[in-house]
N, C-alpha and C positions, 0 to 999 in steps of 0.2 A: 389475486394476491401476488405481489412482486416476488416474495420469497419462494412460494410454491412453484411459480413459473421458472425461477432460476434453478431450483432443484431438479425439476422435470427436464429442463433443457440441458443441464450440465452433467447430471449423474443419474440417468434413467435405468441403469442396468439392474440394480438390486431392488427396485421399488416393489415389484410383484412379490419377491420372496420376503421382503420386509413386511408387506401387508399380510401375507399368508401366516407368517410366524406371529405377528401381532394378534391375528384372529385366534390362533392356537393358544396363545397366552391368555386371551380373554375367556376362551372355553375352559381352560384349566382353572382360572379363577372362579368362574361360575360353578364348576364341579367341586372346588374346594369348599365353597359356601354350602352346597347341598350336602356334602359328606360331613362337614362339621356339624351342621344342623341335625342330621340323622344320628350321628355318633352321640351328640349331646342328649337327644331323646333317649337313646338306648342306655347311655351312661346314667341317666336319671333313674332307670330301673335296675341299676346295678349290673348291667351287661357290658362287655367289651368285645366288639366284633373283630376278629382277625381279618376277615375279608375287607371290612371298611378300612382297617389300618393299612392293609396292602394297597388298596385303591388310593388311599390318601398319599402314601409314599410315592406311588407311580405318578399321581397328579402333581405333587410337589416337584418331582424330577422333570416332568414335562414343562411345568411353568418355568423352572430354573433354566432349562436348555433353551426354550424359546426366548426368554427374557435376555439371557446372555447373548444369543445370536443377534437379537435386535440391537442391543447396546453396542456390541463390538462392530457390527456392520455399519451402524449409523455413525460411529466414531470414525471408522476408516473412510466412509463415503464423504463425511464432512471434511476431513483433511484432503481428500481428493478434489473436492469442490474448491477449497481454499487454494490448493495448488494450481488448479486451472485458472482461477480468477487472477492469481498473482502472475502466473506466466503470461496470461493474456495482457495484463497491464504492462509487464516488462517489455513485451514485444511492441506494444503500442508506443511506449515511451521511447524506445530506441528508434522508432520510425517517425517520430513527431519532430516538428521544427523547434528551434530554440525559443522562438517568441512564445509559442504556446506553453512550453514548459515554464518559462519565467512568469507568464500570466497566471497560470494555475498556482504556482508557488511550490517550493520544495516541501514545506511543512504540510500542505494539504496532500501532496502525493505520498509523503511518508506516512501520514495519518491513515490514508486509504489502504496502503500496503501493509501496515502494521496494526494500528489500533482497530480499524473497522473489520479487517479480516480476523483479528483475534476475537472480537465480539461474536462474529459468525461462528468461529470455531468453538466457542464456549456455549453458545445458545442453541445451535442446530441439534446437537444430541439431546438437549433438554426438550426441544420441541418434539423430537421423535418419541421420547418417553411420554410427553403429554398426549400425543396422538394414541400411543399404546393404551394409556390410562382411559382415554375417551372411548376407545373401542370396548374396553372392559366395562365401562359404565353402561354401554348399550346392552351387553349381555346380562349384566346384573339387573338392569331395568326389566329385561324380559323375564328373568327369574322372579323378581319382586312382583311383577304384574301377574305372574302365574299364581303367586301366593295370595295377593290382594290387589286388584286394580286400583282401588282407592288409595291404599298405602303407597303404591308406586307413583301415582299422580302427585300425591301430597309431598312425598319425599323428593322426587325429582323436580318439582316446582321450586321447592326451597333450595335444592342443589343448583338448579339453573339460575335462581335469583342470586345465589352466592357468587357464581362465576360472573354473572352480568354486572354485579356491583363492583367486583374486583376489576373487571375489564373497563368499565366506565370510569372508575376512579383513576386507573392508570392512563387511560386515553386522555383524561383531563390533565395529567401530569406531563404530557408530551412537551409542552412549552418549557416547563421547569427542567426536564431532562436535557433539552437543547441548550438552555442557559447554562446548566452545569457543564456540559461538554465544551461550550465556548469559553467558560471561565477556566476550565482545565487546560484548554489550548493556549490561553494567555499565559498561564503559568509555565507551560512547556516552552513557548516561544521566548519568554523572559529568561528562563534558565539557559536556553541555547545561547542567547545573547551574552549572559553572564560568563559562560564558559568560553565561548569563541572570542569574546572581547576582553578576556581577563587582564591582559597586559595593560590595555588602555584604562580599564576600570581601576586597576591597582595603582596607576599613576595619578589618579585624581579622586580625592575624597568627594567633591561635589558630584562628579559623575557616578561614583559608586553609591552615594546616598540616593541619588535620583533613581538609579536602576533598581536598587534593593527596595526602595520605597514603592516603586511601581510593581515589583514582584510581590511585595507584601500585600498591596492592594488587590492584586489578582488572586493571590492565595486566600485573602479574606473573602473575596466574592465567591471563590470556589467553595470555601468552607460554609458560607451562608446558604448557597443554593444546594449544596450536597446535603447539608443538615436538614433543610426543609424537605428535600426529596426523601431522605431516609426516614425522617419522622412520619411522613405521609405513608411510606411503605409499612412502617410499624403499626400505625393506626389501622391500615387496611388489613394487615395480617391478623390483628386482634379481632376485628369484626368478622373475618372469615372463620376463625377458629370458633368463635361463639356461635355462629350460625351452623357450623358442622356439628357441634355438641347438641344443638337443638334438634337435629335430625333424629337422634336416639330418643329424645323426649317425645317427639311426634309419634313414634311407634308405640311407646309405652303408655303415654297419657292421652293422646288425642285420637288416634285411629280407633281404639276400642270403643270410644263414645259414639262412633258413627257406623261401625261395621260389626254386625252381629256375628258371634262365633269367631272373632278375630283372635281370641285367646288361644285357639287351637294352633295358630301359625305365628303367634307373637314371637316365639323364640327364633325360628328361622328368619323371620322378617327383620328382627333386631340384629341378628348376625349379618344378614345381607347389608343392612344399613351401616354396620360397623365396617364392612368391607368396602362400602361405597365411599365412606368418609375419606379414606386415603386417596383414591383416584380423584375425587372432587377437589381435595386440597392441592394435589399435584397439578390438575388442570387449571385451577385458579391461580396457582403460582406461575405456571408456564405461560398462560395467556398474555400477561404483560410483556413477556420476553419477545413476543412477536413484534411488538412496537419497536423494541430496542434493535432487534435484528433487521426490521424493515428500514429503520433510520440508517443503520450501517450500510445495508445494501443499496439504499437510495443514494448515499454519498458516493459509494464505489461506482455506481452506474452513471452518476452525473459526471464524475471525472473521466470514466471510460468513454462516455459520449463525446466529451470535449476532445479527448485524445484521438478518438476514431475520426471525428470531423477533420482534425488537423492531419491525420495520417492518410486520408484518402489520396491526396496528391503523392505522398511518400510511397504508397504502394506501387505506383507506376514508375517511381524513380529508379527501381532496381531491374527494370525490364530490358534496358539497353546498355550499351557499353561504348567506350571510345575505341577507335581503330588502333590508336597507339598513345603512349604517354605524350602529352602536349609539350612542345618546345616553347610555346608562348601562351600565356593566359592574360586575359584583360577584362576590365570593366568598361562598358561603353554607355555613357550617360545614365548610369545606374543611380536610382533614388530609393530612399527608405525613410519613412516617417514613423516616429514613436508617438503613440496616442494614449490618452488616459481611458478610463472605463466608459466615458461618454463619447469616445471617438474624437475628442479634441486633440489637435497636434501639439506635442510637447517639444519635440526636437526633430529637425530634418537633416538628413545627410544626403548630399548630392545636389545636382547631378555630378557623378564622378566618372572620369575617363582616365584610365591608367593601364599601362602594359608592363608585363613582367616576363623576362626572357631567360631561357636556359643558358647557363654559363655566365650569368650576370648576378651581381649583388645589388639588389634594390633596397634602399633604405627609406623608411617612412618616419617622419618626425613631426612634432607639433606639441602644443600645450595640452594639459589635462583637460579632457572633455571636448577636444577638438574633433573627435570622430575616428581616431586611428583604429581602435579596437573594432568599431562598427564596420569600418572598411574591410578589415580582415574577415569578419563574419560574413560580409557580403561576398567577398572574393572566394572564400572557401565553400560557399553554398550553404552555410548554416542557417541563414535567414533568407526567406524568399524576397525578391526585389519587388518594390511597388511598381517600378517601371525601369526601362533600360535593359541591357543585355549582359550576360556573362559569356565571354568568348574563349575558345580554345583553338589555337592554330588558325585564327582568322574566321572560324565558323561558330555561330551562336550555339551554345549548348541547349539541347532539348531536355525536357523534363525527365524522360526515361534514362538519360545519361548521367543524371546528377550524382547518384550514389557511386558509380564507377569513377566519376570525376573526383569526388571527395576521397575515395580510396587511394588516390595518387599523392595525398598530402601526409606529411608528418608535421604536427603543429605543437608548439609549446606556447600556449597563450599566457597572458599575465596572470590569469586566475586558473591556471592549469591544475588538473588532478593527476597525481602520480599513483598508479596502481602498484601494489607490492608484487603482484603476479605479472609475468611477461605475457599478457593476454594476446598480443598481436604477433608473437614470435613462435613459430611452430617448434623449431628445434634450436634454441639458443646455443651458441658455441661458447663453452666456459672459458676457453683460452682467449678468445677475442674479448670477452667481457672482462677477464682478468687484466688484460693489457690496457683496456679503456679505463678501468677503475684505477689502475696505477697512474695512468696519464693525468687523471683528474684528482689525484691525491686522496683517493677514497679506499685504497686497498685494505686499510686497517679498520675501516668503518662498516663496509658492506661486503657481503659475499652472496653468491648465487647458489641457492639450494633448492632442488626439485622444481626448477622453473620459476622460483620466486626470490626476490631480494630478501636478505636476512632482516632488514629493517628499512623503513622509510621515515623513521623518527629522526629527522636531520634538520639542519638549518635550511633556510630558503635557498641560499646559493647552492648548497650540496644537493638539495632535491632537484634543482634545475639541471645540475650536472648529470644527475642520474637520469633525468628525463631526456637529456641530450644523448646519452648512451642508448636509451631505448629507440630514439629517432634514428640513430646511426644503424642500429640492428634492423630496423624496418626498411631502411635504404629506399625510401620512396623518392620519386624524381622531383618533388616540390617540398620545400621545407619552410615553415613559418616560425619565426623566432620573435616573440613579442616581449620586448624589454628583458631579454635573457640575461644581459650583462649587468642589469641594475643591481642585483644582489650579490655580485661577485667581488672578491677582493681585487686589488690592482693587478696581481699576477695573473689570475685567471681571466680578468677582463682583457688583458693584453693577449693572452693565449687565444681567446675567442676571436678578436678582431684580426690578429696578425697571423694566426695559424689555422683555426677551425674554418672560418669563413672562406679564406683563399683555397683551402683544401676542398670544400664543398663546390666552390666555383670551378676548380680544375676538373672535377668529376662531372661537370655539365648539369648540375642541378639548378632549378629555379629557386633563388634564395630571396626571401622577403623578410627583412629585418626592421622591426620597429625599435628606434633608439633615440636617446638624447645626447649621446656621446659625440659632440662635435669634433673632438680630437681625432676621431677616425672617420669622419665623413668623407675624407678624400679616398677611402678605400672602396666606396660605392661606385657602381657604374651608372646608376640612376637614382635620383632622390625625389621624393614627393613630400611636400610640407603641408600638413593639414591645419586648417584654421576655421572654426565654427562650422564644421561639416562640409567644408569645401577644400579642394586641392588648390593651395595658394600659388605655388610657383614650381611647377615641374621643371626639372633641369637635368641635363645629361652631364656626367663627369667625364672630362677628357683627360 
């Protein structure tokens, strides 16, 4: 079983103590049955035993302590398991190439890290309780067998049939459960599109009608599948309850017909069966949760395996380093193909040959979809090349040097993410940040508090200015600016081209700037024009 293997592999420390306390709880339960039966007999004769009362109290305390220990330890270990799974996925994601992340998809990754781990967090403690109840059933079976072997066989045959029916019915619902999950995912994806694309949707009634209609269809499908699933759960529950009540009837009406002298033990046997009903109900309830947890863990492991396969190369990317920060970086006949799920090529970039030098401004231009952003991803080592080379100071980069090479970059991509925390700055200088904020006209909008910006809820242009401040604080020798000026007003666009870029150049940085602003093309030292995945006309500005 995948779930059991994961528990043994990830959190083995408390398994022995959990098992021991579970056995003690089962012994306490069996003792309670015996004490109640004995006290009931004595009570029928008008006697109340102080000794039995004390033993009962001690046994209840023992059961309480062992039960609490089991539940608390199981809950803590479950959260520890979830933490280890999440941290493992975090580390794999950070070491995985961009292509793999995009193929898996953000929604699937978020689902594994949130929804699936939450299912495990909810289900695993219940499974521990189910195991505890199963051990109790073994001890109660031994007690009932001591009273009457036939009664034990009959009672546990029906109890076993109850659990088997519940399990078989839920196993048959696996497809329906998966359909419900897929329908719910469609609703989640549609909602994300509604919120992220709200401006475009608000601008167009047809677009809004189409999206909300699709959301309604997805919600309807989710409602139908979830209703069917819950209705089946309800029917299963009713069947199980009826079968459990039948256990008492067996002891009172059926067993006396076949076992002579059973009337002498009918009271303790019936009490034992009453104690059995609770654990049987719990086990029959918990058993289907195994399927739910297995599905969640299966999904997590599928994604983990994909990430692991992609991260094998990445694990060796951190073993080496560059001798110094490069003064020249280049692509030499570099090629990359984008393919569909069947491996058919969709779009090819390259072969590309381009050089970028320290103390120079290199501009890259071209139409939408011409391959500019892909060139940047290839140059920064975010995407493995299909063929060709990535060069630093005239020497081809080796796999083990790739992470150190990437560490030399500060990059503001067109689809950049701005973190509110200054994650890459150990000790940010508040005075320098204050000066920069004032230079970019943001001193009244953003402050630095505790290593974090007070807000990033800003316009696109303001967020890019904040990202530029972060890049300046990082002070890496290579800077990539992808359409940075596109969202700026005329004043800051002029500041960018006529002040910021020349300042970076004067400090000897390798500057790579993707732009459409032909008004400032003359400021570049070198320019590459992209067209349909090719460099159309490289030229040097004199």
